[in-house]
N, C-alpha and C positions, 0 to 999 in steps of 0.2 A: 187340938192334939199337940202335945208337947213333943219338942226335939228330943227329950230324954228318952222318950219311948221308942227310939230308933237304935238303942244300944246293939240290937241283935244285927241290925245293918252295918253297924261300925264294926262289930267284930268280924263280921262276914268279909267286910272289906279289907280288914287287917290281915285276915288270913290269906286272902287272895292277892294281897299287893304285889308279892315277887312272882306271881303268875301273869301279871299285866306287863306288856313288853312294849308299850308305847305310850306318848303322851295322849294320843287321841282317845285310848281306851280309858286312860285315867280320867280324862274329862267327860266321857260317856258315862262312867260310874258316878262321878259327881253330880251330873245333871240328872241321872236316873234316881239318885238318893233324894234330891230335892223333889222330884216330881211325886215319887212315892208318898212323901210326906204332905203333898198338896192335895186336898179334897178337890175333885172335878176337874182336875188337869186333863187337857187334851192335847197337849204336845210341848216341846221345848226346844230350846237350841242353846249351844254353848259357843260363845263368840270370844274368840282368843285375841287379845289386843298386844300387837307386837309394837313396842315402843320404837324399836330402832327404825322401822318402816314408817311409822304413823299410819298403820293400817289395822283395820279389824277383819279376822278371818273367821268365817262361819265353819266351824271343824266338826261338831257334831249336831245332828238333828233328829227328832223323833215325832211320832204323832202327826198332827196337821201340817207340821213344817218338813215332812219327808220329802216334799218335792221342791222344797226351797233350794235355789242354786248356791249350795253350799261350796261346790268347787271353785267357785270364783271369788276374787279378792274384792273386798268393798272398801271403798275409799273412805276415808275419814267422814262419818256422818256426824254433823253437828249435834244431833240429838243424843247419839250414842256417847259421843265424846262428852257432852255436858253431864250425862249421868255418871260417866267414868270420873269426871274431875270432881264433882259434887259427892260423890261417894254415898248417895242416897238412893233408895229405892224409887222409881218412877212408873207410874200407872199410866197405861193407854187404854182407856175404856171407850172413847169415841173419838170422832173425827176433831172434836173440839180440844183434846188433849195434844193434838200435833200442832205445835205453834209455827206460824210462817218461819219466825227467825230460827227455828230449829232444823229447817229442811223439810223437803217433802215427805221423806220416808216412804216412799211410793211402794216399796216391796210389802210394807206391813199394812197398807190402807186396804189392800185386798182382804186381809183378814178381818179388819174391822168392819168391812161391808157385808161379811158373813156373820156378824154377831159376836165374834170372839173378843174376849178382853184379855190384856197382855200386861205382864209386870216385867219390867226390865231391872235386874238385879245386879249391882256391881260387885265383882269379887276383887278386893285389893289386897296387895302384900300386907303382912303383919309386920311389925317392927322386930320381932324375934325369930324371923323366918330360918330354916335351918341352913339353906344353900343359897344365899343371894347371888345374883337376881333371879327370882322365879316370875314367870310372867302373869300379870293381872289379866282380868277378862271380864265378861258379863254372861249371865245366865238370863235367857228370855222364856217366860212360860206362859202358857195361854189356858184359859177355861172359857166354858161357854154357858155359865148360868148367870150369876149375879156379877156386877162389876166389882173390881177391887176397891177396898175401903182403907181409909188411915190405919183403922185398927189391924188391918192384915199385915202392916209393915213390921211390927214386932215379931210376929210369928215367922214370917219370910226371912227376917234377919237371923232368926234363931236357926232354923233349919238350914239356911245357906251357910251360916257360921260353922255348923257341925261338919258339913260336907265339905266346905273350903279347907278345914283344917285336915281333912283326910286327903284332899287333893295335894296340899302342899307336903304333906308327909310322904306321900308317894312320889311327888315330883322331886323332893330332897333326895329321897333314897336312890331314884333312878339318876339324879345329877351326880351324887357322890359315887354311884357305881360306875357311870361314864367318866368321872373325873379320875378314878381310879385307873381305868383302861388308858386314859389319855397318858398318865404318869408312867404306867408300865411301857406302853409302846415308844413314849417319846424318850424315856430313859435308855431303851434298847437302841434307839437311833443315836443317841448322845454317846453310848458307848462304842458303836460302831464308827463314830466320828472321831473319838479321840484317839489320838496316836496314830491315825491312819491317814496321813496326808495324801497318799497315794490312790485313795479310794474315790472313783468317780462320784461327783455329787449328784449326777442325773440317776444313778442306780440306786443310791440311797433315797432319794426323793421319790422315785417310782414305788418302792416299798412302803414308804410312809404315807403315800396318797391312799394306797389299799387300806392300811390301818384308819386312816381318817374317815373314809367311807363306811368302814366297818363299825365305827364308833358312833357317827352321826346319822341316825336313822333316816333323815330326810334326804341325804346325799346319795344319789345312785351313780353318778360319775363325777370325776374331779380332773383337774389340770392345775399345773403349776408353771407360771411364767416368770422368768428372771430377768432382771434388767441387764442390759448391755449398752454400749456407747451408742449403738445404732437403733436401739428400741427394745421392747419387750419380746423375749424369744421363748417358746416353749420349751421347758426342761424336762418335764415329766408329766404323763397323763395315766388316768385309770378309767376303763370302761369305753375309751375312744380307741379308734384306729391310730395307734401310735405313729405308724409311718405317716400318715397325712398332716397330723398336727406338728411332729417334729420336724417335718420338711417345709413347713410354712416359713416365709421370710419374716424377719422381725416386725412387729407392730409398732407404729410410730407412738410416741408418747401423747400425741394428739389424739389419736383414736383409742388408746388406752384409756384416756381420760373421758372421752365419750361414752366407751363402755361402762366405766365406773359410774357414770351418770350423776355424780355428786361434784361440789366445787374442789378444786385443787387441794386448797387448804385441808379439806377432810380426808383426801387421799393421802396426803403427807404426814397426817396425824395419825393414820392407821385405822380411820373409822370403817367399821363394816358397813355393808349396804346389801340390800336385797332387792332385786328386781323381778318382775314376772313376764309372762309371754308377751303382755300388751306393751311393756317397754321394750322388750327384745325385739318384737316387730317392727317397733319404730326405729331403732337403732338400725336394723338392716345391715347394710355393707360395713358399717363401723363395728360390727359386733366382734369381740375378741374371739369367742367360742363359736358363735352361731355361723360366721362366715368361714369358718376353717374347714368343715366337712359337712356333706348333705345330711347325716345322721344327726348332727347338732341342732338341726332346724326344729326338732321336736322338744327343745328345752321349754319347760313351763315355768320354772323358777330358778334363779341363779344368786347364790350367795357368794359375794367376793369379800375377801379379807387382805387389805394392803399389809404387806410385812415390811416394816420401816425401821431402819437403824440409823440413828444419828440424823434424823430429817430427811434420810434419802430413802426413797422406795427401791428395794433391792428385789423384791418378788411379790406376785400377785397369786394368790391362792383362790381358785374357783370351784365351787361346788354346787353341782346341777342336779335338779330334780326333773324327770321327763313326765311325771304323772300328774301332779297338781300345782297349781299356782300359789297355793298356800302352804308350801311344804315347810318352810323354814321359820322359825320364831327365835326368841331371844335365849332360850336354852341353846340351841343350835349355835347360835353367835358366840355365847360363853365358851362352848367346847371348841368352835373353830379358833376363836381367838388364842385360847391356852395352847392349842396345837400349833398355831402359826408362830406363838412366842418360842416354842421349842424348835420349830423350823428355822427362825431367825438365829437361834443359839446354835444349832447344828451347822448352818450356813458360817456363821462367824468362827466356829471352832475350826472347820475345814480350811477356811480362807486364812485365818490367822496362822494355823499350823504350816500351811503352804507359804505364808509370807515368812515366817520365821526360817524355814528351810530355805528359802529363796535369799533372805538377808543372809545367812550364813555362806551360801554359794558365792553370792555377789560380794560380800565381805573378803572372802578368801582371794576372790580375783583382784579386788582393788588392792589389798595387802601385797599381792604379787606385783602389781604395778608399782605400788610404794617402794618395795624391795628393789624392784629393777631400777628405778629412778635414784635411789638413796645409796644403794650398796655397790660399791666399785667392782666387787667380783662379779655381781649379777651383770652390771653393764659389759664388762669385758666378755664374760661368757655369751651373753646374749649376743653381741656384736660379732664374736667369733662364729657363732652359729648362723648369723644372717649376714654375711659380707656384703650382699647387694640387696638394700631395702628397696624392691621393686613391687609392682601390684601384687605378685603372688604372695611375696612375703607379708604385705600389709593385710592381704585377704586372709592369710593363715593365721596371724596373731588376732585380727578381728574377731574371727569366727570361733578362735579358740575359748574365748571367755562364753560367748554367747551360747555354745552348744552345752555348757554345762548348765547355764541358767534355764534355757528353754525346755531342756529334757525334764525338768521338775513340773513342767505345765502338761506333760503327757500329750504332745501333739502327735497326730497319725504321720504327718509329713513335715519337715523342715528343710528348706533350701536357702543357699545363700548366693549372692551374685555381686559382682564389682564391676564398674565400668567408669569410664572418663567422660562419656556422653550420656545425656538424658535421652536414651533411646530404648524403647520397651523390646525391640528386635535383639539388641545386644544383650539384654538382661534374660530374655526368655531362652536365649540360645545357650546359656549356662545352666538351665533348669532340666535336669533329667528326671525320668520316672514319674512325671506328674501325670494322675490319671486322666485318660482322654475326656472323661466327661467333665473334669474340672478345668481343663486347659483354658477354655474360653473365659471363664470366670476369674482364673488367675491372672491372665492377660489383661482384662479389664481392671482388675485390682491395681496391678503395677502402674497401668496408666494413670489411674487416679491418684496414685501416691507419687508421682513425678515431682510434684510441687507442693508436697505436704509431708509432715513427719511420719504419719502413719495413715493407712485405709483399712476399714474393716468392711467385710462382705460376707452374707450367708448365701449358701447354695445348698438347699435340701437339708441334709443332716451335716453337711460340711460348713465350717465357719473360717474363713480365710482372713489372716491377718498379714498385712504388708508394712513392714517398717523400713523407712528412708533415711539414710544418714549420710551427709556429705563432709568428707575430710579434705581440708586444704593441705597439700603436700609442697607447693611451691606457690610463689607469688601468682595470684589470680589462677592458680591451677588446682584442681581437686579431684578425688576419687568420689564416687557415688556408690555406697554400699545398700544392699537391698537384703532384707531378711524376709522369707516367705514362710510362715508357719500355719499349718492347717490342722484343726480339731475335728473330730468326728463325734457326734452325739454329744457334745459339750460345747459351751459358748467361751468367748473371750470377754471377761469382765473388765471394768474400768480399773479395778486394782492390778489385774493380770497386765495390762498394757503400760500402767504406771511403772511396774517392776521392770519389764521389759525395756521400756525407754530409759531407765535407770541403767540397766545392764549395757543397753547400746552406747550410752554416755561414758560408762567405764571402759568399754572396750574402744570407743573412739579416743580417749585418753591414752590408752595403752599404745594404740597404733600411731597417734600423733607423736608421742614421746619416743617411740621406736624410731620415727622419722628424724626427730631431733637428735637421738642417739647417733643414727646414721649420718647425720650431717656433720657432728663432731668427729664421728670416725673419720669421714672423709677429709675434714680439715686437719685431723691428726697426720693421716696418710700423706696429704700434701705438705704438711710441715716436715714430716720425716724425709720425704723426698727433696725438699728444699734444703734442709740440712746437710743431707748427703750430697748433693749437687753443689753446695757452696765451696765444697773443697776443689771442685774442678776450676773454680776461679783462680785458685792459688797454683793448681797442679794442672795445666792444660792438657798433659800427656794422657790423662786418665778421662777425658771428655766421653760421655756415655757410659762409662763402666757401671755406674750405679744402676741405671735403668736396665742395661742388659742382664747383669747378675740377678737383679730382682725378678726379671722375667724367668731366667732359668731356675731360680730358686722356687717359684710358684710351680713351674712345670714339673720339677723333680718332686716336690712335696706331694702333688696331685698323684704322679706316678708310682711312688712308693707307699702312698697312703698316709703320709704324715699329716696329723691333723691340724697342727697350728700354722697354716699357710701364712696367715697375716702376719705372726710373729717372726717368721723366717723371712718374709719379704721386707718387713721393717729392718730385720737385721742386715738385709742386703743393702738397704738405703744407707744405714748407719755404720757399716762395718768399719769404714777407715775415718770416721768422723774425728777420732782422737788426733789425727794428723794435723788439725787445726792448732795444736799446741806445740807442734814440731818447728823449730826455727827454720826460716827460709834457707839458710846455708845448708842445712842438712836436707831439707825436702826437695829443694829444688837444684841440688848438686847433680850435675851431669855425668860426673865420673863416679868410680866405685867407692862407697863409703868406707872410712876406717872402722877399725874395731870399735873404738869408742863411739864414733857417730852411729854405727849400727845398734848400739846398745840404747842410745837415745831414741833412735827410730822405733825400736821394739816397743818402747813404753807408749806408743799411741794406743794400743789395745787398753792399757790401764786407763789413760787419759780419756778415752771414748767411753769406756765403762762408768767411770766417775761422773762424766758429764751427762749421760743418759739416764743413769739408774734414778735420778731424782724426778724424772717425768712422770706425773701421775697416770697409772695405768699401764705403764710399759710392759709389755710380755717379758717373762723370764727367758723365753726362747730368743728375743731379740738380743737380751744382754749376753746370753750365751755365745751368739754369732759374733758379737763384738769382741768379747774377751778371750775366746778359744779358737777363732779361725785360722790362726797360725799354729796351732798344736798339729803334732805330727803323730801317725799311728805307731810309729817305733819309739816314741818319747823324745825326740830330739827337737822338738818345736819349742815355742815360746808362748806365753811368759811363764807357765806353771810346769812345763815339761810333763803334761799328762800323756798317757799311753794308751792305745787301744780303746776299749770300751768305756775308760774313764772319760774320754772326749765325748761330750753331749753330741747326739746324733745329727742336731741341726748345725753343729759347728763342722762335724765330718762331711755334710753334704755341702756346705757352703765353701769349705777348703777345695773341694774338686772344682767347683763352678768359679772361683775367684782365680785359680790358675789356669783354668781353661780359657777364660776371657781375656787374661793377660797374655796368653800364647797367640790366640787368633786375632787380636786387636792390633792395628798399626801403631808404631810408635816412631817418634823422629830418628830413633837410633836403630829401628828395624822394620822390616816389612812383616805383615801378619803371616803367621804360620798357616799352612793349609790344615783343614780340619783333620784329616787323616793322621798327619804328622803330631799335631797336638794330642789327639787320642791316644797315639801309640805311646807318647812319652808318660801320658797320665796312667795308662795301662801298666807301663814299666814301674812305675812308682807305687802301685798297688802293694800293700803290705809293708812298706817303708815309709812312704809320705801319707798315703791315703788309705782308707777302709776299702778292702778289696770288694765287699758286696756293694757298697756305694758306687765304685768305680764302674763295676759290671751294670748296675742299673742305669748310671750316666750314659754309657756307651750304648746300651739297648735303647735309650730314649732318643739319643742323637740319630742313630741308624734308623729309628723308626719315624723320623721326620720331624723332629724338634726344632730343626734348623732350617725349616723350609723357608723362613723369613729372613734367612741369615743376612742377605744382602741389604734388606731394609733396615735390619739392626745395626749394621756395621757400614751403611752407605758405601758399599763396594759393589763392583760388578760381579755378576755369578762366576766369571773365571778365577776370582779369588778363592773361590772354596776348594 
């Protein structure tokens, strides 16, 4: 009977092709097509050859083979492999046809013993197949009349060829349909990934796993693990108890490799692998999935696809079948690989977008540091805002940068701590609002981080990252900064930690340079004070005047809300620095100055201004005090004769302070005035010499206790007050 006589069967198969929804049904139709064309056939089996695993699966059986254990995996049998490799039909008519070197083939010897004759027919891919790779296989048919002869080969080849073409047509159509579905769901995932750096990767992957299972028929459940610095962590699951799997601690790389069951080079090359219940039972406690929860112990077959980028394992996709150990084949692998490629793309899109956003944030902070270090205006402004660079100031500046960067990682909790000693109690005492269930894990993580740059720990769905950075602020002295950031239902990746460490380095640079600026500021302050006090070595009558007026200036500035405290303090230090240029005959004259001598003395404010204005970063407030502190409210002062509000407020403040200190200070030619007498004179001069509002504020400040350290300031007994 010719195969051409089977056109009716061909048309029928073509008409029904889109009604067949599984590979098994297609294989059954192929097998039945061969059996219908074979006289005296009593049964047959379709054997799927899965190249990836090196296994033969008995997927379809009929007739005398109904009781054959098709639900079990058959390891490579040398006879079947030989037939597959030779590509020629092999007949088994008697025991003598089973050669010792081809293996015992025990399962079939029982059928030979009952007088059945068998033909093993290889089905190989064609060179022009529609959707490579499509799985090859074998068909085993049996009859019970006469033995198979050589002349039967041509006929068997012909009917097998016809049905093979139909099989590949169907599998190609099925493959194309599923590939189309892969592209559709994957494009949807990529669209969700694009431009949405804030989208949690875990949510995206949960949805995608559902799509994977819907497309790959053999997959009943799925899980996705993501690489972290401390192992592989469940990121998303489908079909399993999400709480149990996501709460699992990270799986070590060693145990992941055991689960993968192939050499490491295969894992890092992204090679798929299939294992069945036999291998899973042997793996036991090392199982990535089966050890996760009781329900996963029923896994019959697992397909694992490593997702590798630039030679690094970033994710591991697990597809599980709980029904049969022969679930997955090369078409499943092809589809799973395609979907894992999209997984990698989506992962990289989100990671790269996050990295770009974090680059921008970090760059902005680095630019701020650079501007602060290079722009004089920023330096002056920064130093004015932070007059005392202490622990709190460093803490504020250090955390300012990191808060912006860490926010882009969407942590649930972020805390900061600073301490001089490596003591976990001192650190923990600064942490507020840590959930009670996490407190022990946070403390343990802090202990582990004391002598390293970072430590990572998982606790259920929480992932704790502790960063530790030491900043030297004086020789052999340092502050220890700690960043505690906790994610929920998401993991810290290696790239995340690299970015945070970069941000910490930038914050450290900022804090260090802030300290350097503080040191410069202290040196400036000391220099200004020394310049001011240098005059006292020429004019011993004014000893202590500079320090006292600086003290009053600070207190007054604070009292009335004058912002440039540093500027007016430096003005107090340097207000009479111009007297250095005044001749000794005039400066040190014990009697009253002549009109001409007084004109020379008045020029000390000009000399002081010219001397100081060239100092880099000197505040205008300081210059105003030097130049205008002898101006009077009624316009009769010097050197410019300014009147009223024309006089800068800092000069009006200092004018009161300068006269007050001169009155209450002892001189060789006079006793110090009592405070009440000095204040009475100053009040009398309000509206003529002084600004009335400034006078009122000064008197209120003195009466409020500003001079409680009077005797210490003037080295006088309390009775002098």
